[in-house]
C-alpha positions in Angstrom: -51.8 12.1 -144.3 -50.3 15.7 -143.7 -52.3 18.7 -144.0 -51.9 21.6 -145.7 -52.3 24.7 -143.1 -50.9 27.0 -145.4 -53.6 30.0 -145.9 -53.6 31.2 -149.3 -54.9 34.8 -149.7 -57.0 35.4 -152.2 -56.8 39.3 -153.9 -60.1 40.9 -152.8 -61.8 43.0 -155.7 -61.1 46.7 -155.6 -64.3 47.7 -156.7 -67.7 45.5 -157.4 -71.3 46.3 -158.6 -74.1 46.0 -156.8 -78.1 46.4 -157.6 -80.0 49.4 -156.1 -82.4 49.0 -153.9 -84.3 52.0 -152.8 -84.4 52.9 -148.9 -87.3 54.0 -147.3 -85.1 57.1 -145.9 -85.3 60.3 -148.0 -82.0 61.6 -146.3 -78.2 61.0 -148.1 -74.8 60.0 -147.2 -75.6 56.3 -146.1 -75.8 53.2 -148.0 -76.7 49.5 -146.3 -75.0 46.5 -147.8 -75.2 43.0 -146.6 -72.6 42.2 -143.9 -70.9 39.6 -146.5 -69.7 42.2 -148.8 -67.8 43.6 -146.3 -66.0 40.4 -145.7 -65.3 39.8 -149.3 -63.6 42.9 -149.9 -61.6 45.5 -148.4 -64.1 47.4 -147.4 -64.9 48.5 -143.9 -68.2 49.8 -142.2 -68.7 53.3 -141.5 -65.7 54.1 -143.8 -66.4 56.4 -146.9 -66.7 54.9 -150.3 -67.5 56.0 -153.7 -70.5 55.4 -155.3 -70.5 55.4 -159.1 -73.1 55.5 -162.1 -71.5 55.9 -165.1 -69.9 59.9 -164.9 -72.3 60.3 -161.7 -70.3 59.8 -158.4 -71.1 60.1 -154.3 -69.0 59.4 -151.3 -71.2 57.6 -148.6 -70.6 55.6 -146.0 -71.5 51.9 -145.7 -73.5 50.6 -142.9 -73.4 46.7 -143.0 -77.1 45.2 -142.7 -77.4 41.5 -142.3 -81.0 41.9 -143.4 -79.9 43.4 -146.8 -80.0 41.0 -149.5 -77.0 39.9 -151.0 -75.6 41.7 -154.5 -78.1 44.6 -153.4 -77.2 48.1 -151.8 -79.6 50.3 -150.3 -79.1 53.7 -151.3 -81.1 56.7 -149.7 -83.5 58.9 -151.9 -81.6 61.9 -152.7 -78.3 60.2 -153.3 -80.2 57.9 -155.7 -81.4 61.4 -157.5 -77.5 62.7 -157.6 -76.4 59.5 -159.2 -79.8 59.5 -161.5 -80.4 55.6 -160.6 -83.6 53.7 -160.1 -84.1 50.7 -158.2 -82.4 47.6 -160.1 -80.0 50.0 -161.9 -76.1 49.0 -161.1 -73.7 51.0 -159.4 -70.1 50.3 -158.8 -68.6 50.3 -155.0 -65.0 51.5 -154.8 -63.2 51.8 -151.6 -61.3 55.5 -151.0 -58.1 54.3 -149.9 -56.0 56.9 -147.9 -58.4 59.7 -147.5 -57.5 61.0 -144.1 -53.6 61.1 -145.6 -54.6 62.8 -148.9 -56.8 65.1 -146.8 -54.0 66.1 -144.5 -51.2 66.7 -147.4 -53.6 69.0 -149.2 -54.3 70.9 -146.1 -50.5 71.2 -145.3 -50.2 72.4 -149.3 -52.7 75.1 -148.7 -51.3 76.4 -145.5 -47.9 76.7 -147.2 -49.2 78.5 -150.4 -51.1 80.9 -148.2 -48.1 81.5 -146.5 -46.2 82.6 -149.1 -43.7 79.9 -148.1 
């Protein structure tokens, strides 16, 4: 019997939704998700992502937490206020690609336009 050892890569979702869980921390800028969500997506721990609720958006860093319930995202209180979400609401998580490249390009454009060149 011959086994097919070819790996079939399944496309990873660009964005996905999770239910909000309120973090006990009042700060902002960091959200926690289950480690398995990182494995199933193109997201990397510590990298910025866009958290979206309707027309409200926040850039946050993700922390992988094995204790975090699958299907949920723990968002800090200040960020919940900015997004206007409550516990149990659904938000969309979207990767931010090439953020460093876009910032570098934008800065070089500003430098050039500031010189008059």
